[in-house]
TILOMAR-425952 format. One record per residue (C-alpha): x, y, z; residue in one letter. Coordinates in steps of 0.5 Angstrom, whole numbers, plus 500, padded with zeros to 3 digits. Layout:
XYZa/...
***
This chain:
253544275x/258549273x/259554277x/261562275x/268561276x/268555271x/265559266x/269565267x/276560265x/272556261x/270562257x/276566257x/281559255x/275558249x/276565247x/283566247x/285560243x/279561238x/281568237x/289566236x/287561231x/283566226x/289571227x/294565225x/289563220x/289570217x/297570217x/298575222x/304571225x/307575231x/314572228x/314575222x/312583224x/312586231x/307589230x/302583229x/304581236x/300586238x/294583236x/295577240x/295581246x/287580248x/288573247x/295573252x/290577257x/285572256x/290566258x/292570265x/285570267x/285563267x/292563270x/291568276x/285565277x/287557278x/294559281x/298565280x/294570286x/296565291x/304567290x/306571295x/307578292x/301578289x/297574295x/299579299x/297585294x/290582293x/289580301x/284574299x/283569304x/287562302x/283556305x/285551300x/287545304x/285539309x/282541315x/281537321x/274539324x/270538331x/263539331x/259540338x/252541338x/248545342x/244543348x/238544344x/239541338x/233536336x/238530336x/234523335x/235518340x/241513339x/245520335x/252523336x/251529342x/258529340x/264532340x/263530332x/270529329x/270530322x/275533316x/273539312x/277539304x/276546301x/278547295x/279554292x/281559286x/281566287x/273566284x/271559287x/271555293x/268549295x/268545302x/266538302x/265534310x/266528312x/264524318x/265517320x/257517318x/256522313x/259527308x/257534306x/257538299x/257546299x/254551295x/253558294x/260559299x/263566299x/268570303x/265576306x/271581307x/270586313x/272593315x/280592315x/279589321x/283583318x/277578320x/273575315x/267570314x/266564310x/259563309x/257556305x/250552304x/251545304x/247538303x/248533308x/248526305x/248520311x/251513309x/245508308x/247505314x/245510318x/239514314x/233512318x/236515324x/239521320x/236523314x/240527308x/238535309x/241541309x/244547312x/249553312x/255554315x/258561318x/265561319x/270566322x/277567320x/284572320x/289574316x/291572309x/293564311x/289562316x/291556320x/285556324x/278557323x/271558328x/264558327x/257555328x/253551323x/245551323x/241545319x/234544317x/232538322x/233543328x/240541330x/246547331x/252548333x/259551334x/265548329x/273549330x/278547324x/285547325x/289546318x/293539318x/295539310x/294543304x/293536300x/286535298x/286528296x/283525300x/277521297x/274518306x/273520313x/278515314x/283517310x/284524312x/284520319x/290516318x/294522315x/291527320x/296522325x/303522321x/301529320x/307533324x/
***
């Protein structure tokens, strides 16, 4: 399913492209008359929306002005289940090593969590800014899909995360997770790389060992 940010980017790009083509076919070409250049302003603004959402919001001056936290990258994650969690016999009672990969634009954020036994994908991720204290919260729902070998003991389930962060470029996050199988616990995340090109837990773990 396409995210709202995807609709914004796709709609702005498509509308700007169609608009430019129509102007060109109608003979309104900026190289012929300067006044025709102004007709292209709406199309330029559409492309600027795309550039801002994908890249420009991270540029130092713009990033400082927006104050929007930058979370993209790969995070070493420690999950510590609470003592009250309903963990089946043979289950991992922690601490559990995991890696969270965050893909982020200005208007969207997607998190993928991987452990040695399962993977989770986020939905409905939001960053809520507080009352000027500099502390924000990241909230998202997720669905966890264990590897086939572990599904009898650890069935597919859903959950929610709530993480606190400070500043525009945090290097560490902390919070809690909750699941619909009556487990909960603490989460601690440390940024190891701005790279998101890890498709497995093992790949991220190898990269973690060589990160300075």
